[in-house]
C-alpha positions in Angstrom: 0.0 0.0 0.0 1.1 3.6 -0.8 -0.4 5.5 2.0 1.3 8.9 2.6 3.8 8.3 -0.1 3.6 11.4 -2.3 6.8 11.1 -4.2 6.9 9.7 -7.7 8.7 6.5 -8.7 8.7 7.1 -12.5 9.4 3.4 -13.1 13.0 3.8 -11.8 15.0 2.7 -8.9 15.6 5.1 -6.0 19.3 5.6 -6.9 18.5 6.2 -10.5 15.7 8.6 -9.6 17.8 10.6 -7.2 20.7 10.9 -9.6 18.4 12.1 -12.3 16.8 14.8 -10.2 20.2 16.0 -8.9 21.3 16.5 -12.4 18.1 18.3 -13.4 18.3 20.6 -10.4 21.9 21.6 -11.1 21.1 22.4 -14.7 18.0 24.3 -13.6 20.0 26.6 -11.3 22.8 26.9 -13.9 20.6 27.9 -16.9 17.6 29.1 -14.9 15.2 27.1 -17.1 14.9 23.5 -18.3 12.6 21.5 -20.6 11.2 18.1 -19.5 8.0 16.1 -19.2 5.1 17.4 -17.2 5.5 14.7 -14.5 9.2 15.3 -14.0 8.7 19.1 -14.0 6.2 18.9 -11.1 8.6 16.8 -9.1 11.6 19.0 -10.0 9.8 22.1 -8.7 9.6 20.5 -5.3 13.4 19.9 -5.3 14.1 23.4 -6.4 11.9 25.0 -3.8 13.6 23.1 -1.0 17.0 24.2 -2.2 16.0 27.8 -2.4 14.7 27.7 1.2 18.1 26.4 2.2 19.8 29.1 0.3 17.7 31.8 2.0 18.8 30.4 5.4 22.4 30.9 4.3 24.1 29.1 7.3 26.9 26.5 7.0 24.6 23.5 7.6 22.3 24.6 4.8 25.2 25.1 2.5 26.5 21.6 3.2 23.0 20.1 2.6 22.8 21.9 -0.7 26.3 20.7 -1.7 25.1 17.1 -1.0 22.4 17.5 -3.7 23.8 19.9 -6.3 26.7 18.5 -8.3 28.6 21.7 -9.0 30.1 24.0 -6.4 29.9 27.1 -8.5 26.2 26.7 -8.9 25.8 26.4 -5.1 27.9 29.6 -4.5 25.8 31.4 -7.1 22.5 30.2 -5.6 23.5 31.2 -2.0 24.8 34.6 -3.1 21.7 35.6 -5.2 19.0 34.0 -3.0 18.5 36.9 -0.6 18.3 39.4 -3.5 16.0 37.4 -5.7 13.8 35.6 -3.2 14.2 37.7 0.0 10.6 38.9 0.4 8.9 35.9 -1.3 7.9 32.9 0.9 7.0 30.4 -1.9 6.4 30.1 -5.6 10.0 30.3 -6.7 9.5 28.3 -9.9 7.0 28.3 -12.8 5.9 25.6 -15.2 4.9 26.4 -18.8 3.3 23.7 -20.9 4.8 23.5 -24.4 2.7 20.7 -26.0 3.7 17.2 -27.0 7.0 15.7 -28.0 7.2 14.6 -31.6 8.7 11.2 -30.9 6.4 9.6 -28.3 3.8 12.3 -27.9 4.7 12.9 -24.3 3.5 16.2 -22.8 6.5 18.6 -22.5 6.7 21.6 -20.3 9.4 24.2 -19.3 10.4 24.8 -15.7 12.0 28.2 -15.0 12.9 30.3 -12.0 11.0 33.4 -11.1 12.9 36.5 -10.0 11.9 39.0 -7.3 10.9 41.7 -9.8 8.5 39.4 -11.6 6.9 38.2 -8.4 6.3 41.7 -7.2 4.5 43.0 -10.3 1.2 44.5 -9.2 -1.9 44.8 -11.3 -2.5 48.4 -12.4 -5.7 49.7 -10.7 -7.9 51.9 -12.7 -8.3 55.4 -11.2 -11.8 56.5 -10.7 -12.6 59.8 -12.4 -13.8 62.5 -9.9 -17.0 64.3 -10.8 -16.2 68.0 -10.9 -18.7 70.6 -9.6 -20.1 73.1 -12.1 -18.3 76.0 -10.4 -15.0 74.1 -10.7 -15.6 73.3 -14.4 -16.3 77.0 -15.1 -13.0 78.0 -13.4 -11.1 75.4 -15.4 -12.7 76.6 -18.7 -11.9 80.3 -17.8 -8.2 79.4 -17.1 -8.0 77.5 -20.4 -9.5 80.5 -22.3 -7.0 82.9 -20.6 -4.1 80.6 -21.6 -5.3 80.5 -25.2 -5.7 84.3 -25.4 -2.2 84.8 -24.0 -0.7 82.4 -26.6 -2.5 84.1 -29.4 -1.2 87.6 -28.3 2.3 86.2 -28.1 2.1 84.7 -31.6 0.8 88.0 -33.0 3.5 90.0 -31.3 6.1 87.7 -32.8 4.6 88.0 -36.3 4.5 91.9 -35.9 0.8 92.2 -36.5 0.0 93.5 -33.0 1.6 96.4 -31.2 3.3 95.7 -27.9 1.5 96.2 -24.6 3.4 99.3 -23.7 2.1 101.2 -26.7 -1.5 100.1 -25.9 -1.2 101.4 -22.4 0.2 104.7 -23.6 -2.9 105.2 -25.8 -5.2 105.0 -22.8 -6.6 108.5 -22.0 -6.7 109.6 -18.4 -9.5 111.9 -17.0 -7.1 114.8 -16.6 -6.1 114.6 -20.3 -9.8 114.5 -21.3 -10.5 117.7 -19.3 -7.5 119.5 -21.0 -8.7 118.5 -24.4 -12.2 119.7 -23.7 -10.9 123.1 -22.6 -8.8 123.4 -25.8 -11.9 122.6 -27.9 -13.9 125.2 -26.1 -11.3 127.9 -26.6 -11.0 127.1 -30.3 -14.8 127.3 -30.8 -14.9 130.7 -28.9 -12.1 132.0 -31.0 -13.9 131.0 -34.2 -17.1 132.8 -33.3 -15.3 136.0 -32.2 -13.3 136.0 -35.5 -16.5 135.6 -37.6 -18.4 138.5 -36.0 -16.2 141.4 -37.3 -16.2 139.9 -40.8 -20.0 140.1 -40.9 -19.9 143.7 -39.7 -17.5 144.6 -42.5 -19.7 143.0 -45.1 -22.7 145.1 -43.8 -20.7 148.4 -43.9 -19.5 147.6 -47.5 -23.1 147.0 -48.7 -24.3 150.3 -47.1 -21.6 152.2 -48.9 
């Protein structure tokens, strides 16, 4: 009976099975991805997750246990150096299985096992921002500001083109109330001078007709 025996046998002896998964784990940490059948990929993920938890511990006993499984020392050093950076804040889910279809020879289902880095695991879904409903008074203020900006831009472009006089000349042309009073006095004096000058001419014409 196979009660509480979760591990796969894969029609191999225990020594053959362990040697096979040791080789597969070393190649997975060396190249960061590997292609194999679906059943082997699921079992390989369990081996890889256990080794990454050992690497996150980082003590001497964990390093020696990893060296007893992984065949190459360089791969173990690389795993222990990069484990805290890649998987520091992640508690599980260090690997990913992607199904690739079936093998051409015996039609066995093939999948790819690859390691997941810290950046990929921390990707958050972009939340859509809710649009705030603006009050009518705020909308009017925004519209007025936009109109002022457009008017200023048009004035600047006309000044650059030379079609509009600068602002200083426009301010000089504005007439103050004192200037208006002086101009009205001048007009009154000219009118009075014109009437006085016309009266003697009429008298001269009357005297000439009498003579």
